[in-house]
C-alpha positions as CSV (number, residue, x, y, z in Angstrom):
1,M,60.1,53.7,-71.8
2,L,60.9,50.1,-71.3
3,S,59.8,49.3,-74.9
4,L,62.2,51.8,-76.2
5,F,65.0,50.4,-74.2
6,S,64.1,46.9,-75.4
7,L,64.3,48.1,-79.0
8,A,67.6,49.7,-78.3
9,G,69.1,46.5,-77.0
10,V,69.8,47.7,-73.5
11,S,71.1,44.9,-71.3
12,A,68.8,43.4,-68.7
13,Q,71.2,44.4,-66.0
14,A,70.9,48.0,-66.9
15,L,67.1,47.8,-66.9
16,R,67.1,46.1,-63.5
17,G,69.3,48.9,-62.2
18,L,66.6,51.4,-63.1
19,S,63.9,49.6,-61.1
20,T,65.7,48.5,-57.9
21,P,66.3,50.7,-54.8
22,L,69.6,52.6,-55.4
23,S,71.3,55.7,-54.2
24,A,70.6,58.8,-56.2
25,A,74.1,58.8,-57.6
26,R,73.9,55.2,-58.8
27,R,70.5,55.7,-60.2
28,A,71.8,58.7,-62.2
29,R,74.6,56.6,-63.5
30,H,72.3,53.8,-64.6
31,H,70.1,56.3,-66.4
32,A,73.1,57.7,-68.2
33,V,74.3,54.2,-69.3
34,A,70.8,53.2,-70.5
35,I,70.4,56.4,-72.5
36,A,73.8,56.0,-74.0
37,L,73.0,52.5,-75.1
38,L,69.8,53.7,-76.7
39,V,71.6,56.3,-78.7
40,L,74.3,53.9,-79.8
41,S,71.8,51.3,-80.8
42,T,69.7,53.8,-82.7
43,F,72.7,54.6,-85.0
44,G,73.6,50.9,-85.4
45,L,76.7,51.0,-83.2
46,V,75.8,48.3,-80.7
47,A,77.0,44.9,-82.0
48,G,74.4,42.4,-82.9
49,G,71.5,44.7,-83.9
50,P,70.6,46.3,-87.1
51,A,70.8,50.1,-87.5
52,I,67.6,51.9,-86.6
53,A,67.1,55.0,-88.7
54,A,66.8,58.3,-86.8
55,P,67.5,62.0,-87.6
56,A,71.1,62.8,-87.9
57,T,72.8,66.2,-88.6
58,I,76.2,66.3,-90.3
59,V,78.5,68.9,-91.9
60,D,79.0,67.7,-95.5
61,A,82.2,68.1,-97.6
62,V,81.4,71.7,-98.5
63,G,80.5,72.8,-95.0
64,R,76.7,72.6,-95.2
65,S,74.8,71.4,-92.2
66,V,72.4,68.7,-93.3
67,T,69.8,66.8,-91.3
68,F,68.4,63.5,-92.7
69,E,67.3,60.1,-91.7
70,A,70.3,57.9,-91.0
71,P,71.1,55.3,-92.1
72,A,69.1,56.5,-95.1
73,P,66.7,53.8,-96.3
74,R,66.3,55.3,-99.8
75,I,69.3,57.0,-101.5
76,V,69.8,58.7,-104.8
77,L,73.6,58.5,-105.5
78,M,74.8,60.7,-108.4
79,F,78.5,60.0,-108.5
80,N,81.5,58.4,-106.7
81,Y,80.0,54.9,-106.9
82,E,83.3,53.1,-106.1
83,E,83.8,55.3,-103.1
84,A,80.2,54.6,-101.8
85,T,80.8,50.8,-102.4
86,A,84.1,50.9,-100.5
87,V,82.3,52.6,-97.6
88,A,79.0,50.6,-97.6
89,G,80.0,47.3,-99.2
90,P,77.8,45.6,-101.7
91,A,74.9,45.6,-99.2
92,G,74.8,49.3,-99.4
93,W,73.3,49.1,-102.9
94,D,70.1,47.7,-101.3
95,R,69.6,51.3,-100.1
96,I,70.3,53.0,-103.4
97,V,67.1,53.6,-105.5
98,G,68.5,56.0,-108.1
99,I,71.8,56.9,-109.8
100,S,73.2,59.0,-112.6
101,K,73.9,56.0,-114.8
102,G,75.6,57.9,-117.7
103,V,78.6,59.1,-115.6
104,W,79.5,55.5,-114.8
105,A,78.1,53.2,-117.5
106,G,78.8,55.8,-120.1
107,W,82.2,57.1,-119.0
108,R,83.7,53.8,-117.6
109,P,81.6,51.0,-119.2
110,A,84.2,48.3,-118.5
111,I,84.3,49.1,-114.8
112,W,80.5,49.4,-114.7
113,Q,80.1,45.9,-116.2
114,R,82.5,44.4,-113.7
115,Y,80.6,45.9,-110.8
116,V,77.2,44.9,-112.1
117,A,78.5,41.3,-112.6
118,V,79.3,41.0,-108.9
119,V,76.6,43.3,-107.5
120,P,73.5,42.9,-109.8
121,R,71.5,45.3,-107.7
122,I,73.5,48.1,-109.3
123,G,71.9,47.5,-112.6
124,E,68.4,47.8,-111.1
125,A,68.8,51.4,-109.8
126,V,66.7,53.9,-111.7
127,D,68.7,56.3,-113.9
128,V,67.8,59.9,-112.9
129,G,70.1,61.5,-115.5
130,N,73.1,63.7,-114.9
131,T,74.2,67.3,-115.3
132,E,77.0,66.6,-117.8
133,D,74.5,65.3,-120.3
134,G,71.9,67.9,-119.3
135,D,69.3,65.2,-118.7
136,F,69.0,65.2,-114.9
137,S,65.3,64.8,-114.0
138,V,63.9,66.4,-110.9
139,E,60.6,64.7,-111.4
140,K,62.0,61.2,-111.7
141,T,64.2,61.9,-108.6
142,I,61.2,63.1,-106.5
143,A,59.1,60.1,-107.7
144,L,61.7,57.8,-106.1
145,R,60.9,59.2,-102.7
146,P,64.5,59.4,-101.6
147,S,65.3,60.0,-98.0
148,V,68.6,61.7,-99.1
149,I,70.4,62.6,-102.3
150,V,74.2,62.3,-102.4
151,M,75.4,64.8,-105.0
152,P,79.0,65.7,-106.1
153,E,80.0,69.3,-105.6
154,W,80.2,70.0,-109.4
155,A,76.6,68.8,-109.8
156,Y,75.4,70.7,-106.8
157,S,77.0,73.9,-108.2
158,S,75.3,73.6,-111.6
159,L,71.9,72.5,-110.4
160,K,70.7,75.6,-108.6
161,T,67.1,75.5,-109.8
162,A,66.8,71.7,-109.5
163,R,68.3,71.6,-106.0
164,E,65.9,74.3,-104.9
165,Q,63.0,72.1,-106.2
166,L,64.4,69.0,-104.4
167,E,64.8,70.9,-101.1
168,A,61.3,72.4,-101.5
169,A,60.1,68.8,-101.8
170,G,61.7,68.0,-98.4
171,I,64.6,66.0,-99.8
172,P,67.9,66.6,-98.1
173,I,71.0,66.9,-100.2
174,V,74.4,65.7,-98.9
175,V,77.3,67.1,-101.0
176,I,80.5,65.1,-101.4
177,D,83.7,66.3,-103.2
178,Y,86.5,64.1,-104.3
179,N,87.2,66.4,-107.3
180,A,88.7,69.1,-105.1
181,Q,91.6,66.7,-104.5
182,T,92.3,67.8,-100.9
183,V,92.8,65.5,-98.0
184,E,90.2,67.4,-96.0
185,R,87.4,67.0,-98.6
186,H,88.3,63.4,-99.4
187,A,88.0,62.6,-95.7
188,A,84.9,64.7,-95.1
189,S,83.2,63.1,-98.1
190,T,84.0,59.6,-96.9
191,R,82.8,60.2,-93.4
192,A,79.6,61.7,-94.8
193,L,79.0,58.6,-96.8
194,G,79.5,56.6,-93.6
195,V,76.6,58.3,-91.9
196,V,74.4,58.1,-95.0
197,F,74.9,54.3,-95.2
198,G,75.2,53.6,-91.5
199,A,78.8,52.5,-92.0
200,Q,80.6,55.0,-89.8
201,A,83.3,52.6,-88.6
202,R,84.3,51.5,-92.1
203,A,84.2,55.1,-93.4
204,E,86.4,56.2,-90.6
205,E,88.9,53.5,-91.4
206,L,89.0,54.6,-95.0
207,A,89.3,58.3,-94.2
208,R,92.2,57.6,-91.9
209,L,93.9,55.3,-94.5
210,Y,93.7,58.2,-97.0
211,E,95.0,60.7,-94.5
212,K,97.9,58.4,-93.5
213,E,98.9,57.6,-97.1
214,M,98.9,61.2,-98.2
215,A,100.8,62.3,-95.1
216,D,103.4,59.7,-95.9
217,I,103.7,60.9,-99.4
218,R,104.2,64.5,-98.3
219,R,106.7,63.5,-95.7
220,R,108.8,61.6,-98.3
221,V,108.6,64.5,-100.8
222,A,109.7,66.9,-98.1
223,S,112.8,64.8,-97.4
224,A,113.8,64.5,-101.1
225,T,116.7,66.5,-102.4
226,G,117.7,67.8,-105.9
227,P,116.0,69.9,-108.6
228,K,112.4,69.7,-109.5
229,A,111.6,67.3,-112.3
230,K,109.9,68.8,-115.4
231,V,106.8,66.8,-116.1
232,Y,104.4,66.6,-119.0
233,V,101.0,64.8,-118.7
234,E,98.7,64.2,-121.6
235,L,95.3,62.5,-122.0
236,G,96.0,59.6,-124.4
237,Q,92.5,59.2,-125.7
238,A,92.3,60.0,-129.4
239,G,95.7,58.6,-130.5
240,P,99.2,60.1,-131.0
241,E,98.1,62.2,-134.0
242,T,95.8,64.2,-131.7
243,I,97.3,66.4,-128.9
244,G,95.2,65.5,-125.9
245,N,94.5,67.6,-122.8
246,S,97.1,68.4,-120.2
247,Y,96.2,69.7,-116.7
248,T,97.2,72.5,-114.4
249,T,95.0,73.1,-111.3
250,T,93.0,69.9,-111.4
251,M,93.4,66.1,-111.9
252,W,97.0,65.3,-112.8
253,G,98.0,68.9,-112.5
254,K,96.8,69.0,-108.9
255,I,98.8,65.9,-108.2
256,L,101.9,67.3,-109.7
257,D,101.5,70.4,-107.6
258,T,101.1,68.3,-104.5
259,L,104.4,66.6,-105.3
260,G,106.3,69.8,-106.0
261,A,107.0,68.9,-109.7
262,E,107.5,71.5,-112.4
263,N,104.4,71.0,-114.6
264,I,105.2,72.3,-118.1
265,A,101.5,72.9,-118.8
266,I,101.2,75.8,-116.3
267,G,100.6,79.0,-118.2
268,R,100.3,77.1,-121.5
269,V,96.7,76.1,-121.5
270,P,93.6,78.4,-121.4
271,G,92.1,76.9,-118.2
272,P,92.5,74.0,-115.9
273,W,93.0,71.7,-118.8
274,G,93.6,71.9,-122.6
275,P,96.2,70.8,-125.2
276,V,99.7,72.1,-125.0
277,N,101.4,73.3,-128.2
278,P,103.5,70.3,-129.4
279,E,106.4,72.6,-130.3
280,Y,106.5,73.9,-126.7
281,V,106.7,70.3,-125.4
282,L,109.8,69.8,-127.5
283,A,111.3,73.1,-126.3
284,A,110.4,72.4,-122.6
285,N,112.1,68.9,-122.9
286,P,110.4,67.2,-119.9
287,D,112.2,64.8,-117.7
288,V,109.2,62.5,-117.2
289,I,106.1,62.0,-119.3
290,F,102.8,60.4,-118.3
291,I,100.1,59.5,-120.8
292,A,96.7,58.9,-119.2
293,G,94.8,55.9,-120.6
294,S,91.7,54.0,-119.8
295,S,89.1,51.5,-121.1
296,W,87.1,53.9,-123.2
297,L,84.7,52.6,-125.9
298,N,85.2,53.5,-129.5
299,R,88.7,54.8,-128.9
300,P,90.8,52.4,-130.9
301,K,94.0,54.5,-130.7
302,A,93.7,55.3,-127.0
303,V,96.3,54.2,-124.4
304,K,94.7,51.1,-122.9
305,T,94.8,50.6,-119.1
306,G,92.5,49.2,-116.4
307,Y,90.9,45.9,-115.5
308,G,91.8,43.0,-117.7
309,T,94.5,44.9,-119.7
310,E,97.8,43.0,-120.1
311,P,101.0,45.0,-119.8
312,E,101.9,44.2,-123.4
313,T,98.6,45.7,-124.6
314,T,99.3,48.9,-122.6
315,R,102.8,49.2,-123.9
316,Q,101.8,48.6,-127.5
317,S,99.2,51.4,-127.3
318,L,101.6,53.7,-125.5
319,A,104.6,53.2,-127.9
320,P,103.2,55.4,-130.8
321,Y,103.1,58.4,-128.4
322,A,106.8,58.1,-127.7
323,A,107.4,57.7,-131.4
324,R,106.0,61.2,-132.3
325,A,108.2,63.4,-134.5
326,G,111.0,64.9,-132.4
327,W,110.2,63.0,-129.2
328,E,113.2,60.7,-129.7
329,N,115.3,63.6,-128.5
330,L,113.3,64.3,-125.3
331,K,115.1,63.6,-122.1
332,A,112.1,61.6,-120.9
333,V,112.1,59.3,-123.9
334,K,115.9,58.8,-123.8
335,A,115.8,57.9,-120.1
336,G,112.9,55.5,-120.4
337,E,110.6,57.8,-118.4
338,V,107.4,57.6,-120.5
339,H,104.6,56.1,-118.5
340,A,101.0,55.0,-118.9
341,I,98.6,55.7,-116.0
342,E,94.9,55.0,-115.7
343,H,92.9,58.3,-116.1
344,G,90.2,57.0,-113.7
345,L,92.7,56.9,-110.8
346,A,92.7,60.6,-110.3
347,R,90.1,62.2,-108.0
348,T,89.1,59.0,-106.2
349,L,89.4,57.6,-102.7
350,F,92.3,55.5,-103.9
351,D,94.1,58.1,-105.9
352,F,97.0,57.9,-103.3
353,A,98.2,54.9,-105.3
354,A,98.5,57.0,-108.5
355,T,100.2,59.8,-106.5
356,Q,102.7,57.2,-105.2
357,Y,103.5,56.1,-108.7
358,I,104.1,59.5,-110.0
359,A,106.1,60.4,-106.9
360,K,108.2,57.3,-107.3
361,R,109.3,58.4,-110.8
362,L,110.1,61.9,-109.5
363,Y,111.8,60.9,-106.3
364,P,113.1,57.3,-106.7
365,A,115.2,57.3,-103.7
366,A,112.6,58.7,-101.3
367,F,110.0,56.2,-102.6
368,A,112.3,53.2,-103.1
369,D,110.3,51.0,-100.7
370,V,106.9,52.0,-102.0
371,D,105.0,49.7,-104.3
372,P,102.0,51.7,-105.8
373,V,100.5,48.7,-107.6
374,A,100.6,46.7,-104.4
375,S,98.8,49.6,-102.7
376,L,96.0,49.5,-105.3
377,R,95.8,45.8,-105.0
378,R,95.5,45.9,-101.2
379,Y,92.8,48.5,-101.4
380,H,90.8,46.3,-103.7
381,E,91.2,43.3,-101.5
382,A,90.2,45.2,-98.4
383,Y,87.4,47.4,-99.7
384,L,86.1,46.6,-103.1
385,P,84.0,43.6,-104.4
386,V,85.7,43.6,-107.8
387,P,89.0,41.7,-107.9
388,F,92.1,43.6,-108.8
389,S,93.4,42.8,-112.3
390,G,95.0,44.4,-115.3
391,T,97.4,47.2,-115.8
392,W,96.9,50.6,-114.2
393,M,100.4,52.2,-114.3
394,L,103.6,51.2,-115.9
395,P,106.7,52.5,-117.9
396,L,106.9,52.1,-121.6
397,K,110.1,50.2,-121.2
398,P,110.1,47.3,-118.6
């Protein structure tokens, strides 16, 4: 028993208390203190000692009870890499043995390259494939001998056979879900990552930050007066000649719903996203327009946003959208309410900054003292290893 307490970092005073003559009550108290210290040290919560892995049971983001070794020494992480890095820090990548590389290096190559530059270990993780490309490999995943797999809800839902094989191999699966865009699932996902990586305190700080920021946004919206603004959002990926997707129940559509805006795409697209008829956009005459951009490869006509992008570059790529036939008569164009916003900001742990930006355009008085760009900058400085730079959200007209 003494060897266990030594490993747990129990103080010498507590140990002496167990071996000296004491009253029954005091002896019981000493036992309780010593055992509590053992538990705390086992989960890495006693200062000065490394986390010692032990079985932990959590309820993940979709309500599943999962037991696994925590902090997990060998992790396969299939998505939400920036969220995991915010929770675990760069050192967390020492625990990651496998990733779905395509959904990061393929979808956001400029961001991938910046992270690999500052955390080279990211580039060493084995690629296990992903569900979007249909190349997820159960065999490669099992061969990595992971102690846990962290899987986004959309992958978990589509990998029924594969996940049964993984669980049959004794590999626990923790499901996270930032795509649902609810405060509850954002927070639950963040706290789950905290247990997986042994970074509960930082995860709790991040979860509470998100809860606080979103509560503040809702409070301000509730206090705003006046009619709802008509809003149009479009994916600015293929250029102004191509009508990009708009969104209803997900991504930007979910944010507009949270903010109480009148989303002109509702009832006008076949599912949660799709292009809106351009004649309808003219007829609806939106008050505010957001064109989502990013740093996509091989998309020369896309709206350019993100790390390293100068405001002038973003505005030059956005201007042709506002110059579409008939758009000069739209209220949004006349009022200077055409905006670029980074598409990768939605469905993240820091999407509160994008939500603040949209809310500030819809309710300028209620959000007069809110600086969304400063919010995103502070988040980077506090939680991410990649320095903040570039243009993430701005109006066409300065």
